MIPALO-55233 format. One record per atom (N, C-alpha, C, O, CB): residue number from 1; residue in three letters; x, y, z. Coordinates in steps of 0.2 Angstrom, whole numbers, plus 5000, padded with zeros to 4 digits. Glycine has a CB too. Example, Ala and Ser with C-alpha at 12.3 -4.5 7.8 and 13.67 -1.06 7.14 Angstrom:
REM residues 2
> 1, ala, 5066, 4972, 5039
> 1, ala, 5062, 4978, 5039
> 1, ala, 5066, 4984, 5039
> 1, ala, 5071, 4983, 5042
> 1, ala, 5057, 4978, 5045
> 2, ser, 5064, 4989, 5035
> 2, ser, 5068, 4995, 5036
> 2, ser, 5064, 5000, 5039
> 2, ser, 5067, 5006, 5040
> 2, ser, 5070, 4997, 5029
REM end
This chain:
REM residues 85
> 1, met, 4644, 5448, 4757
> 1, met, 4651, 5450, 4758
> 1, met, 4653, 5457, 4757
> 1, met, 4657, 5460, 4761
> 1, met, 4655, 5446, 4753
> 2, arg, 4650, 5460, 4752
> 2, arg, 4651, 5468, 4751
> 2, arg, 4648, 5471, 4757
> 2, arg, 4652, 5476, 4760
> 2, arg, 4647, 5470, 4745
> 3, val, 4643, 5469, 4760
> 3, val, 4640, 5473, 4766
> 3, val, 4645, 5472, 4772
> 3, val, 4646, 5477, 4775
> 3, val, 4633, 5470, 4768
> 4, leu, 4648, 5467, 4773
> 4, leu, 4653, 5466, 4778
> 4, leu, 4659, 5470, 4777
> 4, leu, 4661, 5473, 4782
> 4, leu, 4655, 5458, 4779
> 5, leu, 4661, 5470, 4771
> 5, leu, 4667, 5475, 4770
> 5, leu, 4665, 5482, 4771
> 5, leu, 4669, 5486, 4774
> 5, leu, 4669, 5474, 4762
> 6, ile, 4659, 5484, 4769
> 6, ile, 4658, 5491, 4770
> 6, ile, 4657, 5493, 4777
> 6, ile, 4659, 5498, 4779
> 6, ile, 4651, 5493, 4766
> 7, leu, 4654, 5488, 4781
> 7, leu, 4653, 5489, 4788
> 7, leu, 4660, 5489, 4792
> 7, leu, 4661, 5494, 4796
> 7, leu, 4649, 5484, 4791
> 8, asn, 4664, 5485, 4790
> 8, asn, 4671, 5485, 4792
> 8, asn, 4675, 5492, 4791
> 8, asn, 4678, 5494, 4795
> 8, asn, 4675, 5479, 4789
> 9, phe, 4674, 5494, 4785
> 9, phe, 4677, 5500, 4783
> 9, phe, 4675, 5506, 4787
> 9, phe, 4679, 5510, 4789
> 9, phe, 4675, 5502, 4775
> 10, phe, 4668, 5507, 4788
> 10, phe, 4665, 5512, 4792
> 10, phe, 4667, 5511, 4799
> 10, phe, 4669, 5516, 4803
> 10, phe, 4657, 5512, 4792
> 11, ala, 4668, 5505, 4802
> 11, ala, 4670, 5504, 4809
> 11, ala, 4678, 5507, 4809
> 11, ala, 4679, 5510, 4814
> 11, ala, 4670, 5497, 4811
> 12, cys, 4682, 5505, 4805
> 12, cys, 4689, 5508, 4805
> 12, cys, 4689, 5515, 4805
> 12, cys, 4693, 5518, 4808
> 12, cys, 4693, 5505, 4799
> 13, ile, 4685, 5519, 4800
> 13, ile, 4685, 5526, 4800
> 13, ile, 4683, 5529, 4807
> 13, ile, 4686, 5534, 4809
> 13, ile, 4680, 5528, 4794
> 14, cys, 4677, 5526, 4810
> 14, cys, 4675, 5529, 4816
> 14, cys, 4680, 5528, 4821
> 14, cys, 4681, 5532, 4825
> 14, cys, 4669, 5525, 4818
> 15, phe, 4684, 5522, 4822
> 15, phe, 4689, 5521, 4827
> 15, phe, 4695, 5526, 4826
> 15, phe, 4697, 5529, 4830
> 15, phe, 4691, 5514, 4826
> 16, ala, 4697, 5527, 4819
> 16, ala, 4702, 5532, 4818
> 16, ala, 4700, 5539, 4820
> 16, ala, 4705, 5542, 4823
> 16, ala, 4704, 5532, 4810
> 17, asn, 4694, 5541, 4819
> 17, asn, 4692, 5548, 4821
> 17, asn, 4692, 5548, 4828
> 17, asn, 4694, 5554, 4831
> 17, asn, 4685, 5549, 4818
> 18, thr, 4690, 5543, 4832
> 18, thr, 4690, 5543, 4839
> 18, thr, 4697, 5544, 4842
> 18, thr, 4699, 5548, 4846
> 18, thr, 4687, 5537, 4842
> 19, leu, 4702, 5540, 4839
> 19, leu, 4709, 5541, 4841
> 19, leu, 4712, 5548, 4840
> 19, leu, 4715, 5551, 4844
> 19, leu, 4713, 5536, 4838
> 20, gln, 4710, 5551, 4834
> 20, gln, 4713, 5557, 4832
> 20, gln, 4710, 5562, 4837
> 20, gln, 4713, 5567, 4839
> 20, gln, 4711, 5559, 4825
> 21, ala, 4703, 5562, 4839
> 21, ala, 4700, 5567, 4843
> 21, ala, 4704, 5566, 4850
> 21, ala, 4705, 5572, 4853
> 21, ala, 4693, 5566, 4844
> 22, asn, 4705, 5560, 4852
> 22, asn, 4708, 5560, 4859
> 22, asn, 4715, 5563, 4859
> 22, asn, 4718, 5566, 4864
> 22, asn, 4709, 5552, 4861
> 23, thr, 4719, 5562, 4853
> 23, thr, 4726, 5565, 4853
> 23, thr, 4726, 5572, 4853
> 23, thr, 4730, 5575, 4856
> 23, thr, 4729, 5562, 4846
> 24, ile, 4721, 5575, 4849
> 24, ile, 4720, 5583, 4849
> 24, ile, 4719, 5585, 4856
> 24, ile, 4722, 5590, 4858
> 24, ile, 4715, 5585, 4844
> 25, thr, 4714, 5582, 4860
> 25, thr, 4713, 5584, 4866
> 25, thr, 4719, 5584, 4871
> 25, thr, 4720, 5589, 4875
> 25, thr, 4707, 5580, 4869
> 26, lys, 4723, 5579, 4870
> 26, lys, 4729, 5578, 4875
> 26, lys, 4734, 5584, 4873
> 26, lys, 4737, 5586, 4877
> 26, lys, 4732, 5571, 4874
> 27, val, 4735, 5585, 4867
> 27, val, 4740, 5590, 4865
> 27, val, 4737, 5597, 4867
> 27, val, 4742, 5601, 4869
> 27, val, 4740, 5590, 4857
> 28, asn, 4731, 5599, 4867
> 28, asn, 4729, 5605, 4869
> 28, asn, 4729, 5606, 4877
> 28, asn, 4729, 5612, 4879
> 28, asn, 4722, 5606, 4866
> 29, ser, 4729, 5600, 4880
> 29, ser, 4729, 5601, 4888
> 29, ser, 4736, 5602, 4890
> 29, ser, 4736, 5604, 4896
> 29, ser, 4726, 5595, 4891
> 30, val, 4741, 5602, 4886
> 30, val, 4748, 5604, 4889
> 30, val, 4749, 5611, 4889
> 30, val, 4747, 5615, 4884
> 30, val, 4753, 5600, 4884
> 31, glu, 4751, 5613, 4895
> 31, glu, 4752, 5621, 4896
> 31, glu, 4759, 5623, 4893
> 31, glu, 4764, 5619, 4893
> 31, glu, 4752, 5622, 4903
> 32, ile, 4760, 5629, 4892
> 32, ile, 4766, 5632, 4889
> 32, ile, 4771, 5633, 4895
> 32, ile, 4768, 5635, 4900
> 32, ile, 4765, 5638, 4885
> 33, ser, 4777, 5632, 4894
> 33, ser, 4782, 5633, 4900
> 33, ser, 4784, 5640, 4900
> 33, ser, 4782, 5644, 4895
> 33, ser, 4788, 5628, 4899
> 34, lys, 4787, 5642, 4905
> 34, lys, 4790, 5649, 4906
> 34, lys, 4794, 5651, 4900
> 34, lys, 4794, 5656, 4897
> 34, lys, 4793, 5650, 4913
> 35, lys, 4799, 5646, 4899
> 35, lys, 4804, 5647, 4893
> 35, lys, 4800, 5648, 4886
> 35, lys, 4802, 5653, 4883
> 35, lys, 4809, 5641, 4893
> 36, lys, 4795, 5644, 4885
> 36, lys, 4791, 5645, 4879
> 36, lys, 4788, 5652, 4879
> 36, lys, 4787, 5655, 4873
> 36, lys, 4787, 5639, 4878
> 37, ala, 4785, 5654, 4884
> 37, ala, 4782, 5660, 4885
> 37, ala, 4787, 5666, 4883
> 37, ala, 4785, 5671, 4880
> 37, ala, 4779, 5661, 4892
> 38, val, 4793, 5665, 4886
> 38, val, 4798, 5671, 4884
> 38, val, 4799, 5671, 4877
> 38, val, 4800, 5676, 4874
> 38, val, 4804, 5670, 4888
> 39, val, 4800, 5665, 4874
> 39, val, 4801, 5664, 4866
> 39, val, 4796, 5667, 4862
> 39, val, 4797, 5671, 4858
> 39, val, 4802, 5657, 4864
> 40, leu, 4789, 5666, 4864
> 40, leu, 4784, 5669, 4861
> 40, leu, 4783, 5676, 4862
> 40, leu, 4782, 5680, 4857
> 40, leu, 4777, 5666, 4863
> 41, ala, 4785, 5679, 4868
> 41, ala, 4785, 5686, 4869
> 41, ala, 4790, 5690, 4865
> 41, ala, 4789, 5695, 4862
> 41, ala, 4786, 5688, 4876
> 42, lys, 4796, 5686, 4864
> 42, lys, 4802, 5690, 4861
> 42, lys, 4801, 5689, 4853
> 42, lys, 4803, 5693, 4849
> 42, lys, 4808, 5686, 4862
> 43, glu, 4796, 5685, 4851
> 43, glu, 4795, 5685, 4844
> 43, glu, 4790, 5691, 4842
> 43, glu, 4790, 5693, 4836
> 43, glu, 4791, 5678, 4842
> 44, thr, 4787, 5693, 4847
> 44, thr, 4782, 5699, 4846
> 44, thr, 4786, 5705, 4847
> 44, thr, 4785, 5710, 4843
> 44, thr, 4776, 5699, 4851
> 45, thr, 4790, 5706, 4852
> 45, thr, 4794, 5712, 4854
> 45, thr, 4801, 5710, 4855
> 45, thr, 4803, 5706, 4860
> 45, thr, 4791, 5715, 4860
> 46, asp, 4806, 5714, 4852
> 46, asp, 4813, 5713, 4853
> 46, asp, 4815, 5716, 4860
> 46, asp, 4812, 5722, 4861
> 46, asp, 4817, 5715, 4847
> 47, gly, 4820, 5714, 4863
> 47, gly, 4822, 5717, 4869
> 47, gly, 4825, 5712, 4874
> 47, gly, 4826, 5706, 4873
> 47, gly, 4816, 5721, 4872
> 48, thr, 4826, 5715, 4880
> 48, thr, 4829, 5711, 4886
> 48, thr, 4823, 5709, 4891
> 48, thr, 4819, 5713, 4893
> 48, thr, 4834, 5715, 4889
> 49, thr, 4823, 5703, 4892
> 49, thr, 4817, 5700, 4897
> 49, thr, 4819, 5703, 4904
> 49, thr, 4825, 5701, 4907
> 49, thr, 4817, 5693, 4897
> 50, leu, 4815, 5706, 4907
> 50, leu, 4816, 5709, 4914
> 50, leu, 4813, 5704, 4920
> 50, leu, 4816, 5703, 4925
> 50, leu, 4813, 5716, 4915
> 51, lys, 4807, 5702, 4918
> 51, lys, 4803, 5698, 4923
> 51, lys, 4798, 5694, 4920
> 51, lys, 4795, 5696, 4915
> 51, lys, 4800, 5703, 4928
> 52, ile, 4797, 5688, 4923
> 52, ile, 4791, 5684, 4921
> 52, ile, 4787, 5682, 4927
> 52, ile, 4789, 5680, 4933
> 52, ile, 4794, 5677, 4918
> 53, thr, 4780, 5684, 4927
> 53, thr, 4776, 5683, 4932
> 53, thr, 4771, 5677, 4930
> 53, thr, 4768, 5678, 4924
> 53, thr, 4772, 5689, 4934
> 54, glu, 4769, 5672, 4934
> 54, glu, 4765, 5667, 4933
> 54, glu, 4758, 5668, 4936
> 54, glu, 4758, 5669, 4942
> 54, glu, 4768, 5660, 4934
> 55, lys, 4753, 5668, 4932
> 55, lys, 4746, 5668, 4935
> 55, lys, 4742, 5662, 4933
> 55, lys, 4746, 5657, 4931
> 55, lys, 4742, 5674, 4932
> 56, ile, 4736, 5661, 4935
> 56, ile, 4732, 5655, 4934
> 56, ile, 4732, 5653, 4927
> 56, ile, 4733, 5647, 4925
> 56, ile, 4725, 5655, 4937
> 57, asn, 4730, 5658, 4922
> 57, asn, 4729, 5657, 4915
> 57, asn, 4734, 5659, 4911
> 57, asn, 4734, 5658, 4905
> 57, asn, 4722, 5659, 4913
> 58, phe, 4739, 5663, 4913
> 58, phe, 4743, 5667, 4909
> 58, phe, 4750, 5668, 4912
> 58, phe, 4750, 5668, 4918
> 58, phe, 4740, 5673, 4906
> 59, tyr, 4755, 5670, 4908
> 59, tyr, 4761, 5672, 4910
> 59, tyr, 4762, 5680, 4908
> 59, tyr, 4759, 5682, 4903
> 59, tyr, 4768, 5668, 4908
> 60, thr, 4765, 5684, 4913
> 60, thr, 4766, 5691, 4911
> 60, thr, 4774, 5691, 4910
> 60, thr, 4777, 5690, 4915
> 60, thr, 4763, 5696, 4916
> 61, val, 4776, 5693, 4904
> 61, val, 4783, 5694, 4902
> 61, val, 4784, 5701, 4901
> 61, val, 4781, 5705, 4897
> 61, val, 4785, 5690, 4896
> 62, arg, 4789, 5704, 4906
> 62, arg, 4791, 5711, 4905
> 62, arg, 4797, 5712, 4901
> 62, arg, 4802, 5708, 4903
> 62, arg, 4791, 5714, 4912
> 63, ile, 4797, 5716, 4896
> 63, ile, 4803, 5716, 4891
> 63, ile, 4805, 5724, 4891
> 63, ile, 4801, 5728, 4890
> 63, ile, 4801, 5714, 4884
> 64, leu, 4811, 5725, 4891
> 64, leu, 4814, 5731, 4891
> 64, leu, 4816, 5732, 4883
> 64, leu, 4821, 5728, 4881
> 64, leu, 4820, 5733, 4895
> 65, lys, 4813, 5737, 4880
> 65, lys, 4815, 5737, 4872
> 65, lys, 4821, 5742, 4872
> 65, lys, 4823, 5745, 4877
> 65, lys, 4809, 5741, 4869
> 66, ser, 4824, 5742, 4866
> 66, ser, 4830, 5745, 4865
> 66, ser, 4830, 5753, 4865
> 66, ser, 4834, 5756, 4866
> 66, ser, 4833, 5743, 4858
> 67, asp, 4823, 5755, 4864
> 67, asp, 4822, 5762, 4865
> 67, asp, 4821, 5765, 4872
> 67, asp, 4819, 5770, 4873
> 67, asp, 4816, 5764, 4860
> 68, gly, 4821, 5760, 4877
> 68, gly, 4820, 5762, 4884
> 68, gly, 4813, 5760, 4887
> 68, gly, 4812, 5761, 4893
> 68, gly, 4822, 5769, 4885
> 69, his, 4808, 5759, 4882
> 69, his, 4802, 5758, 4884
> 69, his, 4801, 5751, 4887
> 69, his, 4804, 5746, 4885
> 69, his, 4797, 5758, 4879
> 70, val, 4797, 5750, 4892
> 70, val, 4795, 5744, 4895
> 70, val, 4789, 5741, 4893
> 70, val, 4784, 5745, 4894
> 70, val, 4796, 5744, 4903
> 71, val, 4788, 5735, 4891
> 71, val, 4782, 5732, 4888
> 71, val, 4780, 5726, 4892
> 71, val, 4784, 5722, 4893
> 71, val, 4782, 5731, 4881
> 72, asp, 4774, 5725, 4894
> 72, asp, 4771, 5719, 4898
> 72, asp, 4767, 5716, 4893
> 72, asp, 4762, 5718, 4890
> 72, asp, 4767, 5721, 4904
> 73, leu, 4769, 5709, 4892
> 73, leu, 4765, 5705, 4887
> 73, leu, 4762, 5699, 4891
> 73, leu, 4765, 5696, 4895
> 73, leu, 4770, 5702, 4881
> 74, lys, 4756, 5698, 4889
> 74, lys, 4752, 5692, 4893
> 74, lys, 4752, 5686, 4888
> 74, lys, 4750, 5687, 4882
> 74, lys, 4745, 5694, 4895
> 75, ile, 4754, 5681, 4890
> 75, ile, 4754, 5675, 4886
> 75, ile, 4750, 5669, 4889
> 75, ile, 4751, 5667, 4895
> 75, ile, 4762, 5672, 4885
> 76, asn, 4745, 5667, 4885
> 76, asn, 4740, 5663, 4887
> 76, asn, 4743, 5656, 4888
> 76, asn, 4747, 5654, 4883
> 76, asn, 4734, 5662, 4883
> 77, lys, 4742, 5653, 4894
> 77, lys, 4746, 5646, 4895
> 77, lys, 4744, 5641, 4891
> 77, lys, 4748, 5636, 4889
> 77, lys, 4745, 5644, 4902
> 78, lys, 4737, 5641, 4889
> 78, lys, 4735, 5635, 4885
> 78, lys, 4735, 5636, 4877
> 78, lys, 4737, 5631, 4874
> 78, lys, 4727, 5634, 4886
> 79, thr, 4734, 5642, 4875
> 79, thr, 4734, 5644, 4868
> 79, thr, 4741, 5647, 4865
> 79, thr, 4742, 5646, 4859
> 79, thr, 4729, 5648, 4866
> 80, gly, 4745, 5650, 4870
> 80, gly, 4751, 5653, 4867
> 80, gly, 4749, 5660, 4864
> 80, gly, 4754, 5663, 4862
> 80, gly, 4754, 5649, 4862
> 81, glu, 4743, 5662, 4865
> 81, glu, 4741, 5669, 4862
> 81, glu, 4745, 5674, 4866
> 81, glu, 4745, 5674, 4872
> 81, glu, 4734, 5670, 4862
> 82, val, 4748, 5679, 4862
> 82, val, 4751, 5685, 4865
> 82, val, 4747, 5691, 4865
> 82, val, 4745, 5693, 4859
> 82, val, 4758, 5686, 4862
> 83, lys, 4746, 5695, 4870
> 83, lys, 4743, 5701, 4870
> 83, lys, 4747, 5706, 4874
> 83, lys, 4750, 5705, 4879
> 83, lys, 4736, 5700, 4874
> 84, lys, 4747, 5712, 4871
> 84, lys, 4750, 5718, 4875
> 84, lys, 4746, 5720, 4880
> 84, lys, 4740, 5721, 4880
> 84, lys, 4752, 5724, 4870
> 85, asp, 4749, 5722, 4886
> 85, asp, 4745, 5724, 4892
> 85, asp, 4744, 5732, 4891
> 85, asp, 4741, 5734, 4896
> 85, asp, 4749, 5722, 4898
REM end
């Protein structure tokens, strides 16, 4: 009886881990929208958004800062990572 309970317990744990792995994969496969890319860029650099360009793997968000400088930020579509160009 104990052996059956232990085997049942391990089966439940394995099943739960499989479901969790599938959920994580689905969440990571969702791409970031243009609006979210602008929000992420503005969290990094304050200013006015001038232009958004979409490439295969990233968005380029051009921002005019209050001091007059123009900054291009690249936002990865899958990870949301922001890099200055």
